[in-house]
C-alpha positions as CSV (number, residue, x, y, z in Angstrom):
1,M,6.2,4.8,-7.2
2,A,8.4,4.8,-10.3
3,Y,7.3,3.0,-13.5
4,D,9.6,1.9,-16.3
5,A,6.6,2.5,-18.7
6,D,2.8,3.1,-18.8
7,V,2.1,-0.4,-20.2
8,I,4.2,-3.6,-20.8
9,V,2.9,-5.5,-24.0
10,I,4.2,-9.1,-23.9
11,G,4.5,-10.6,-27.4
12,A,5.4,-8.9,-30.6
13,G,3.1,-10.6,-33.0
14,L,0.2,-9.0,-34.6
15,A,-1.9,-8.5,-31.5
16,G,1.0,-7.0,-29.7
17,L,1.8,-4.8,-32.7
18,A,-1.8,-3.7,-32.9
19,A,-2.2,-2.9,-29.1
20,T,1.2,-1.1,-29.1
21,A,0.2,1.0,-32.1
22,E,-3.0,2.1,-30.4
23,L,-1.1,2.9,-27.1
24,V,1.4,5.2,-29.1
25,D,-1.6,7.0,-30.7
26,A,-2.9,7.7,-27.2
27,G,0.6,9.2,-26.3
28,R,1.4,6.2,-23.8
29,R,5.0,4.8,-23.0
30,V,5.2,1.4,-23.9
31,I,7.7,-1.6,-23.3
32,L,7.1,-4.3,-25.9
33,V,8.8,-7.5,-24.8
34,D,9.2,-10.8,-26.9
35,Q,11.6,-13.9,-26.3
36,E,12.7,-14.2,-29.9
37,P,15.1,-11.8,-31.8
38,E,13.9,-8.7,-33.8
39,Q,13.9,-10.4,-37.0
40,S,11.0,-12.3,-35.8
41,L,8.9,-9.2,-35.3
42,G,5.3,-9.8,-36.3
43,G,5.2,-13.4,-35.2
44,Q,3.0,-16.0,-36.9
45,A,1.2,-13.4,-39.0
46,H,4.3,-12.9,-41.1
47,W,4.0,-16.5,-42.3
48,S,0.3,-16.4,-42.9
49,F,-1.5,-16.3,-46.2
50,G,-3.1,-13.0,-45.0
51,G,-6.7,-14.1,-45.2
52,L,-9.4,-11.8,-43.6
53,F,-12.9,-12.2,-42.9
54,F,-15.1,-9.4,-44.2
55,V,-18.9,-9.0,-44.5
56,D,-20.6,-7.5,-47.7
57,S,-17.3,-6.1,-48.7
58,P,-16.8,-4.2,-52.2
59,E,-14.8,-7.3,-53.3
60,Q,-17.8,-9.6,-52.5
61,R,-20.3,-7.2,-54.3
62,R,-18.1,-7.0,-57.5
63,L,-18.4,-10.9,-57.6
64,R,-22.1,-10.8,-57.1
65,I,-21.9,-12.2,-53.6
66,K,-24.9,-11.2,-51.4
67,D,-23.6,-11.1,-47.9
68,S,-25.2,-9.3,-44.9
69,H,-24.6,-8.9,-41.1
70,A,-27.5,-11.1,-40.2
71,L,-26.2,-14.0,-42.4
72,A,-22.9,-13.7,-41.2
73,L,-23.8,-13.7,-37.5
74,Q,-26.0,-16.8,-38.4
75,D,-23.0,-18.5,-39.9
76,W,-20.7,-17.6,-36.9
77,M,-23.1,-18.8,-34.2
78,G,-24.0,-22.1,-36.0
79,T,-20.2,-22.7,-36.4
80,A,-19.2,-21.7,-32.7
81,A,-22.1,-23.7,-31.4
82,F,-21.6,-22.1,-27.9
83,D,-22.9,-24.3,-25.2
84,R,-21.0,-23.5,-22.0
85,P,-21.7,-21.0,-19.1
86,E,-18.0,-19.8,-19.7
87,D,-19.2,-19.0,-23.3
88,H,-20.8,-15.7,-22.0
89,W,-17.9,-13.6,-23.1
90,P,-17.0,-15.4,-26.2
91,R,-20.5,-14.8,-27.4
92,K,-20.3,-11.3,-26.8
93,W,-16.9,-11.0,-28.5
94,A,-18.4,-12.8,-31.5
95,E,-21.3,-10.3,-31.7
96,A,-18.8,-7.6,-31.7
97,Y,-16.5,-9.0,-34.0
98,V,-19.0,-9.6,-36.7
99,D,-20.2,-5.9,-36.2
100,F,-16.5,-5.0,-36.8
101,A,-16.1,-7.3,-39.9
102,A,-19.2,-5.7,-41.3
103,G,-18.5,-2.3,-40.4
104,E,-15.1,-0.5,-39.9
105,K,-12.6,-3.2,-40.2
106,R,-12.1,-2.8,-43.9
107,P,-12.1,0.9,-44.1
108,W,-9.8,1.0,-41.0
109,L,-7.3,-1.1,-42.7
110,H,-7.6,0.5,-46.0
111,R,-6.9,3.9,-44.5
112,Q,-3.4,2.4,-43.3
113,G,-2.6,1.2,-47.0
114,V,-3.7,-2.3,-46.9
115,R,-5.3,-3.7,-50.1
116,F,-6.9,-7.0,-51.0
117,F,-6.8,-9.4,-54.0
118,P,-9.9,-9.0,-55.9
119,V,-11.0,-12.7,-55.7
120,V,-12.6,-13.6,-52.6
121,G,-12.1,-17.3,-51.4
122,W,-14.7,-19.6,-49.9
123,A,-13.3,-21.6,-46.9
124,E,-15.2,-23.8,-44.5
125,R,-18.2,-24.4,-46.7
126,G,-20.0,-26.5,-44.0
127,G,-22.3,-28.9,-45.9
128,Y,-24.9,-29.1,-43.3
129,D,-28.0,-27.0,-42.9
130,A,-28.5,-23.1,-42.9
131,Q,-28.1,-22.9,-39.1
132,G,-24.9,-25.6,-38.9
133,H,-21.4,-25.0,-39.5
134,G,-19.7,-22.9,-42.4
135,N,-19.6,-20.0,-44.5
136,S,-22.9,-19.6,-46.4
137,V,-21.1,-17.3,-49.1
138,P,-17.4,-16.8,-49.8
139,R,-15.8,-14.2,-47.2
140,F,-11.9,-15.2,-47.4
141,H,-10.2,-12.0,-48.5
142,I,-6.6,-12.3,-49.2
143,T,-4.3,-9.4,-48.2
144,W,-2.3,-7.9,-51.1
145,G,1.1,-8.7,-49.8
146,T,0.0,-11.7,-47.8
147,G,1.1,-11.8,-44.1
148,P,3.9,-9.5,-44.3
149,G,1.7,-6.9,-45.9
150,L,-0.8,-7.0,-43.2
151,V,2.1,-6.6,-40.6
152,A,3.5,-3.8,-42.3
153,P,1.5,-0.7,-41.3
154,F,1.4,-1.8,-37.6
155,E,5.0,-2.4,-37.6
156,R,5.5,1.0,-39.1
157,R,3.3,2.7,-36.4
158,V,5.2,0.9,-33.6
159,R,8.5,2.1,-35.1
160,E,7.2,5.5,-35.2
161,G,6.7,5.1,-31.6
162,V,10.2,4.2,-31.1
163,A,11.3,7.3,-33.0
164,R,9.2,9.5,-30.8
165,G,10.7,7.9,-27.6
166,L,7.4,6.4,-26.6
167,V,8.2,2.5,-27.3
168,Q,11.2,0.5,-26.0
169,L,11.6,-2.8,-28.0
170,K,12.9,-5.6,-25.6
171,F,13.7,-8.7,-27.8
172,R,15.3,-11.8,-26.3
173,H,13.2,-11.0,-23.1
174,R,11.6,-14.3,-21.8
175,V,8.9,-13.5,-19.1
176,S,8.7,-15.9,-16.2
177,G,6.4,-14.2,-14.0
178,L,3.7,-11.6,-13.2
179,S,3.4,-10.0,-9.7
180,R,2.0,-7.2,-7.8
181,S,3.8,-4.4,-5.8
182,A,0.6,-2.7,-5.0
183,G,-2.9,-3.7,-5.7
184,S,-2.5,-4.5,-9.5
185,V,-0.4,-6.5,-11.4
186,D,2.5,-4.2,-12.3
187,T,5.8,-6.0,-12.4
188,V,6.9,-8.5,-15.1
189,T,10.2,-10.3,-14.4
190,G,12.1,-12.9,-16.5
191,E,15.3,-14.0,-18.3
192,I,17.3,-12.1,-21.0
193,L,18.4,-14.6,-23.6
194,E,21.6,-14.3,-25.4
195,P,21.6,-12.4,-28.6
196,S,20.6,-14.4,-31.7
197,G,21.2,-13.8,-35.3
198,V,19.0,-16.8,-36.8
199,E,16.7,-16.2,-39.4
200,R,13.1,-15.7,-38.8
201,G,11.5,-18.8,-37.8
202,K,14.6,-20.8,-36.9
203,A,15.0,-22.1,-33.5
204,S,17.0,-19.4,-31.4
205,S,19.3,-20.1,-28.3
206,R,17.7,-20.5,-24.8
207,E,21.0,-19.7,-23.1
208,V,20.2,-17.2,-20.3
209,A,22.5,-14.0,-20.3
210,G,20.8,-12.2,-17.4
211,S,17.5,-11.1,-15.9
212,F,15.2,-8.1,-16.1
213,E,12.3,-6.6,-14.0
214,F,9.9,-4.1,-15.4
215,R,7.2,-2.2,-13.9
216,A,4.1,-0.4,-15.4
217,Q,0.6,0.6,-14.5
218,A,-0.9,-2.2,-17.0
219,V,0.2,-5.4,-18.7
220,I,-1.3,-6.6,-22.0
221,V,-0.7,-10.4,-22.9
222,T,-0.5,-11.1,-26.5
223,S,1.9,-14.1,-26.4
224,G,0.1,-16.5,-28.7
225,G,-1.0,-20.2,-28.2
226,I,0.2,-23.7,-27.9
227,G,0.5,-24.9,-31.4
228,G,4.3,-25.5,-31.3
229,N,4.1,-27.6,-28.1
230,H,2.7,-30.8,-29.2
231,D,2.7,-32.3,-25.6
232,L,0.5,-29.5,-24.6
233,V,-1.6,-30.1,-27.5
234,R,-2.0,-33.8,-26.8
235,A,-2.6,-32.8,-23.0
236,N,-5.6,-30.7,-24.1
237,W,-6.8,-32.9,-26.8
238,P,-10.7,-33.3,-26.3
239,E,-12.3,-36.9,-26.2
240,R,-14.8,-35.6,-29.0
241,L,-11.9,-35.4,-31.4
242,G,-10.9,-39.0,-30.8
243,T,-7.3,-40.2,-29.8
244,P,-4.6,-37.6,-30.1
245,P,-2.3,-38.2,-32.9
246,Q,1.2,-39.6,-32.0
247,R,2.5,-37.8,-34.9
248,M,1.8,-34.3,-36.1
249,V,3.6,-31.8,-38.4
250,S,3.9,-28.1,-37.0
251,G,2.3,-25.2,-38.6
252,V,4.3,-22.9,-36.1
253,P,7.7,-22.9,-34.7
254,A,8.4,-24.6,-31.4
255,H,8.5,-21.3,-29.5
256,V,4.9,-21.0,-29.9
257,D,4.6,-23.0,-26.7
258,G,1.8,-21.8,-24.5
259,R,4.2,-20.7,-21.7
260,M,2.9,-17.3,-21.0
261,L,-0.9,-18.8,-20.6
262,G,0.3,-20.8,-17.6
263,I,2.3,-17.7,-16.2
264,T,-0.8,-15.7,-16.4
265,E,-2.9,-18.3,-14.9
266,E,-0.7,-18.6,-12.1
267,A,-1.0,-14.6,-11.5
268,G,-4.5,-15.2,-11.0
269,A,-6.2,-15.2,-14.5
270,R,-9.0,-17.5,-15.5
271,L,-8.1,-19.9,-18.6
272,I,-11.1,-21.2,-20.4
273,N,-12.0,-23.6,-23.3
274,R,-8.8,-25.4,-23.1
275,D,-9.9,-28.2,-25.2
276,R,-11.0,-26.1,-28.0
277,M,-8.3,-26.0,-30.8
278,W,-7.9,-25.8,-34.5
279,H,-5.8,-28.1,-36.4
280,Y,-5.8,-28.9,-40.1
281,T,-6.0,-32.2,-41.8
282,E,-4.3,-31.2,-45.1
283,G,-0.9,-31.0,-43.7
284,I,2.1,-31.8,-45.8
285,Q,5.7,-32.0,-44.8
286,N,7.7,-29.0,-46.0
287,W,10.5,-30.2,-48.3
288,N,12.2,-27.0,-47.7
289,P,11.5,-26.4,-43.9
290,I,12.2,-23.2,-42.1
291,W,11.4,-24.7,-38.5
292,D,11.7,-28.0,-37.2
293,N,9.0,-30.6,-38.5
294,H,7.5,-27.7,-40.6
295,G,4.2,-28.5,-42.3
296,I,2.4,-26.7,-44.7
297,R,-1.3,-26.7,-45.3
298,I,-3.0,-27.4,-48.6
299,L,-5.9,-25.1,-49.4
300,P,-7.8,-27.3,-51.7
301,G,-10.6,-26.8,-54.2
302,P,-13.5,-29.1,-54.3
303,S,-12.4,-31.7,-56.8
304,S,-9.8,-34.0,-55.0
305,L,-11.1,-37.4,-54.1
306,W,-10.4,-37.7,-50.3
307,L,-9.8,-41.2,-49.0
308,D,-9.1,-42.5,-45.7
309,A,-6.0,-44.6,-44.8
310,R,-7.6,-47.8,-46.3
311,G,-8.7,-46.1,-49.5
312,D,-12.3,-45.5,-48.7
313,R,-13.9,-42.1,-49.3
314,L,-14.7,-39.9,-46.4
315,P,-18.4,-39.4,-45.6
316,V,-20.5,-36.7,-46.6
317,P,-20.0,-33.7,-46.1
318,L,-16.2,-34.2,-45.5
319,F,-15.2,-33.1,-48.8
320,P,-12.2,-30.7,-49.5
321,G,-12.7,-27.3,-47.9
322,F,-15.8,-27.9,-46.2
323,D,-15.5,-28.9,-42.4
324,T,-11.9,-29.0,-40.9
325,L,-12.7,-30.2,-37.4
326,G,-15.6,-32.8,-38.8
327,T,-12.9,-34.2,-40.8
328,L,-10.4,-34.4,-37.9
329,E,-13.0,-36.2,-35.8
330,H,-13.5,-38.7,-38.3
331,I,-9.9,-39.2,-38.9
332,M,-8.8,-39.7,-35.4
333,K,-11.5,-42.1,-34.8
334,S,-10.5,-44.4,-37.9
335,G,-7.3,-45.9,-36.2
336,Y,-5.1,-44.1,-38.6
337,E,-3.6,-40.5,-38.5
338,Y,-3.5,-39.8,-42.1
339,T,-5.5,-39.5,-45.3
340,W,-5.0,-39.1,-48.9
341,F,-6.0,-36.9,-51.9
342,V,-6.1,-38.7,-55.1
343,L,-6.5,-36.4,-58.2
344,N,-4.7,-35.5,-61.5
345,Q,-2.4,-32.8,-62.7
346,R,-5.3,-30.7,-64.3
347,I,-6.9,-30.6,-60.7
348,I,-3.8,-30.0,-58.8
349,G,-2.9,-27.1,-61.2
350,K,-6.2,-25.3,-60.9
351,E,-7.1,-26.2,-57.3
352,F,-4.0,-26.4,-55.0
353,T,-3.0,-23.5,-53.2
354,L,-0.4,-23.6,-50.4
355,S,-0.9,-21.6,-47.2
356,G,1.9,-19.3,-46.0
357,S,3.4,-16.1,-47.3
358,E,6.7,-17.8,-48.4
359,Q,4.7,-20.3,-50.7
360,N,2.9,-17.5,-52.7
361,P,5.8,-15.2,-53.9
362,D,3.5,-13.6,-56.3
363,L,1.1,-12.3,-53.8
364,T,3.4,-11.6,-51.2
365,G,5.7,-9.6,-53.4
366,K,2.6,-7.9,-54.8
367,S,3.5,-8.9,-58.3
368,V,0.7,-8.6,-60.8
369,R,3.0,-10.3,-63.4
370,G,3.5,-13.0,-61.0
371,V,0.0,-13.6,-60.4
372,I,-0.7,-13.7,-64.1
373,D,2.2,-16.2,-64.6
374,R,0.7,-18.5,-62.0
375,A,-2.6,-18.3,-63.7
376,R,-1.0,-19.4,-67.2
377,A,1.1,-22.1,-65.8
378,D,0.0,-25.7,-65.7
379,V,0.9,-26.2,-62.1
380,A,2.2,-23.1,-60.1
381,A,5.9,-23.2,-59.2
382,P,5.5,-23.6,-55.4
383,V,3.1,-26.6,-55.9
384,K,5.4,-28.2,-58.7
385,A,8.3,-28.1,-56.2
386,F,6.3,-30.1,-53.7
387,M,5.2,-32.6,-56.7
388,D,9.0,-33.0,-57.5
389,N,10.4,-33.0,-53.9
390,G,7.7,-33.5,-51.4
391,A,7.9,-36.7,-49.2
392,D,4.0,-37.0,-49.3
393,F,3.6,-36.9,-53.0
394,V,3.2,-39.6,-55.5
395,V,3.0,-38.7,-59.2
396,E,2.5,-41.6,-61.7
397,K,1.2,-42.0,-65.2
398,D,-1.1,-45.1,-64.3
399,L,-3.0,-46.1,-61.3
400,S,-1.2,-49.4,-60.8
401,S,2.0,-47.4,-60.3
402,L,0.1,-44.8,-58.1
403,V,-0.9,-47.4,-55.8
404,R,2.3,-49.0,-55.4
405,G,3.9,-45.4,-54.5
406,M,1.1,-44.8,-52.0
407,N,1.8,-48.1,-50.3
408,A,5.4,-47.6,-50.3
409,L,4.8,-44.3,-48.2
410,T,3.1,-46.0,-45.2
411,K,4.0,-48.7,-42.7
412,E,1.1,-51.1,-44.0
413,P,0.2,-51.5,-47.7
414,L,-3.5,-50.6,-47.2
415,I,-4.6,-49.4,-50.6
416,D,-6.0,-52.1,-52.8
417,E,-5.8,-51.2,-56.6
418,T,-9.0,-52.9,-57.7
419,A,-11.0,-51.2,-54.9
420,L,-9.5,-48.0,-55.5
421,R,-10.0,-48.2,-59.4
422,R,-13.7,-49.2,-58.7
423,T,-14.3,-46.0,-56.6
424,I,-12.5,-43.5,-58.9
425,T,-14.4,-45.2,-61.9
426,A,-17.7,-44.8,-60.0
427,R,-17.0,-41.2,-59.4
428,D,-16.0,-40.5,-62.9
429,R,-19.2,-42.0,-64.3
430,E,-21.3,-39.4,-62.3
431,I,-19.1,-36.3,-63.7
432,A,-20.8,-36.8,-67.2
433,N,-23.9,-35.0,-66.5
434,P,-24.8,-31.7,-64.8
435,F,-26.9,-33.7,-62.3
436,T,-25.8,-36.4,-60.0
437,K,-26.5,-38.3,-56.9
438,D,-22.8,-37.9,-55.8
439,L,-23.0,-35.0,-53.4
440,Q,-19.2,-34.0,-53.8
441,V,-19.9,-33.6,-57.7
442,T,-22.9,-31.7,-56.8
443,A,-20.6,-29.6,-54.8
444,I,-18.1,-29.1,-57.8
445,H,-21.0,-27.9,-60.0
446,G,-22.1,-25.7,-57.3
447,A,-18.7,-24.1,-56.9
448,R,-18.4,-23.5,-60.4
449,K,-21.4,-21.3,-60.3
450,F,-19.3,-18.8,-58.4
451,L,-17.3,-16.6,-60.6
452,G,-14.3,-16.6,-58.2
453,D,-14.0,-20.4,-58.0
454,R,-14.6,-20.9,-61.8
455,L,-11.7,-18.4,-62.5
456,I,-9.0,-19.9,-60.1
457,R,-10.3,-22.5,-57.6
458,A,-12.5,-25.2,-59.3
459,A,-11.5,-27.3,-62.4
460,A,-13.9,-27.8,-65.1
461,P,-15.6,-31.2,-64.2
462,H,-13.7,-34.2,-65.8
463,R,-12.8,-37.8,-65.1
464,I,-9.7,-38.2,-62.8
465,L,-8.7,-41.0,-64.9
466,D,-8.8,-39.3,-68.2
467,P,-5.2,-39.6,-69.6
468,K,-5.4,-36.2,-71.1
469,A,-5.6,-34.6,-67.6
470,G,-2.7,-36.7,-66.0
471,P,-0.5,-37.6,-64.6
472,L,-2.2,-38.8,-61.5
473,V,-1.2,-37.5,-58.1
474,A,-1.8,-39.0,-54.8
475,V,-0.9,-36.9,-51.6
476,R,-0.6,-38.3,-48.2
477,L,-2.3,-35.8,-45.6
478,N,-0.9,-35.3,-42.1
479,I,-2.5,-33.5,-39.1
480,L,-1.1,-30.0,-38.9
481,T,-1.0,-28.2,-35.6
482,R,-2.0,-24.5,-35.7
483,K,-4.3,-22.6,-33.4
484,T,-5.4,-22.5,-29.8
485,L,-9.4,-21.4,-29.8
486,G,-9.5,-21.2,-25.9
487,G,-7.5,-18.7,-23.7
488,L,-7.6,-16.1,-21.1
489,E,-11.0,-15.0,-20.3
490,T,-11.7,-11.4,-21.2
491,D,-14.4,-8.8,-21.0
492,L,-15.0,-6.5,-23.9
493,S,-12.5,-4.0,-22.9
494,S,-9.9,-7.0,-23.2
495,R,-9.4,-6.8,-19.3
496,V,-8.4,-10.4,-18.1
497,L,-10.9,-11.9,-15.8
498,A,-10.0,-13.7,-12.4
499,Q,-11.5,-17.1,-11.3
500,G,-14.4,-15.3,-9.6
501,G,-15.3,-13.4,-12.7
502,E,-13.9,-10.0,-11.6
503,P,-11.2,-8.2,-13.6
504,L,-7.6,-9.2,-12.8
505,P,-6.4,-5.6,-11.9
506,G,-3.9,-4.3,-14.5
507,V,-4.0,-7.2,-16.9
508,Y,-5.3,-7.3,-20.3
509,A,-5.1,-10.0,-23.0
510,A,-5.4,-10.2,-26.8
511,G,-4.8,-12.3,-29.9
512,E,-4.6,-16.0,-29.6
513,A,-3.7,-15.9,-25.9
514,A,-7.2,-14.6,-25.3
515,G,-8.7,-17.2,-27.7
516,F,-8.9,-14.1,-30.1
517,G,-11.3,-12.3,-27.6
518,G,-13.2,-13.3,-24.6
519,G,-11.4,-16.7,-24.1
520,G,-12.7,-18.3,-27.3
521,V,-14.6,-16.1,-29.8
522,H,-14.8,-19.0,-32.2
523,G,-16.4,-21.3,-30.1
524,Y,-15.9,-25.0,-31.2
525,R,-15.0,-24.1,-35.1
526,S,-13.7,-21.3,-37.1
527,L,-15.1,-19.7,-40.2
528,E,-11.5,-18.9,-41.5
529,G,-9.8,-15.5,-42.0
530,T,-10.9,-14.8,-38.6
531,F,-7.6,-15.4,-36.7
532,L,-5.6,-12.5,-38.1
533,G,-8.6,-10.3,-37.7
534,G,-9.1,-11.5,-34.3
535,C,-5.6,-10.5,-33.4
536,L,-6.3,-7.0,-34.7
537,F,-9.8,-6.4,-33.1
538,S,-8.7,-7.6,-29.8
539,G,-5.3,-6.1,-29.9
540,R,-6.9,-2.6,-30.9
541,T,-9.4,-3.1,-28.2
542,A,-6.7,-3.9,-25.5
543,G,-4.6,-1.0,-26.6
544,R,-7.3,1.3,-26.4
545,A,-8.7,0.3,-23.1
546,A,-5.3,0.0,-21.4
547,A,-4.5,3.7,-22.7
548,K,-7.5,4.8,-21.0
549,S,-6.7,3.0,-17.9
550,V,-3.4,4.6,-17.0
551,S,-3.0,8.0,-15.6
């Protein structure tokens, strides 16, 4: 029986590249297919901030952060809150991933030339008890070069495979079916889309120019999630998160549509945890969009006052950077789909970072000079561009003008100036002492005790209404679609499981399509910095396992 390759990899994102690189190392012949053009190689990882979750890293130790495998596993399990029979394999993957993050992950990447920004970020701080959600310590390591810097070594390894005659790159190949010609799934069929020269991230043509059929001994599905398909996001939206939003901005292009999940399920795979998803609450409309409805996430420090649509503060501990899905649940049960940050220029200059490689040209370009210039600027250039051009930003010298601007952005004028002034003034009174009953102010003081936050992420405590810290800024925040936490159920060898729990012969899965491992390694929530790492770990695992399985 003739095969076109040993293994077919479906999806040329980070997980697909990692799997293909491992197959090349094992001397296997690979066909890597993707519906997008070659300029989109690397998928969503290219657009990422490059954040990675490490445990007890040299960067942490230099900042006097005391981390450990036991603490990280405690945080992961408290955050995931696994509670379903189908969480058997996700739980096993979680244990394996924490082992990886505390062990060989960093040296494995370092050997491939990946380097990291010296200041570690503190994402998803939780705010509950020690066994609840959140990172007990900072663990968010930014790749030097951001997403493109992380993609580069795996792209290089794959292209070396092309040069050796081991890899065929088949772009503009859209898969429509998986089938068996013998006992295993060994046939991949679909349509060849017409060539497209659009820039990375732009919508490419869906005009069909032909068809294809490839056969191999094994198939690895690394096709991503559903974040670009808002109808599917709403269809899977869990009741626990309230009413699905009618309007969302997109953190990923429309081609991230979940199509391959359904195709693999039709071939016999078990798809679990469809209702677990990860969407951000600090989304802003990109004033210079790359894809349709392009949204950017604000990575905030702890000082912005977070208000609901009516101008009331969000409840404890829903502070900036503490609990993404807890905040999402609160918002979607409020009757409105947006919230506000209210702050001033001193806070925005110190505490606002925008997610994405294109929003951080200094880190992406590996420019030490650029990083120094950013630190010296009152407001970083990408953030200043949003202040000047962003549809969700209001910048004014006084509170009365700020409130008028906020109300002008919404269908209903819900913000009352007197009430908002009272709220801000009350908060400002609490800032005068190092001790306070306001738990957000306590969190600000706590953040300042961490050297990394004090240096670049947390403004010195001061009054929001201090004229010297102005002008005032209000930012309307939208729901931003991003990650699928559920996916194809896999065992620890990345073998896709069928409905009865047995392996679906010949099929593996990795990355977001597999819930980053097992069909949902994160459970209900993420600790951040774990999506890219999940793609690498599951992609590497799938590639190595598939390589061993083929003759």
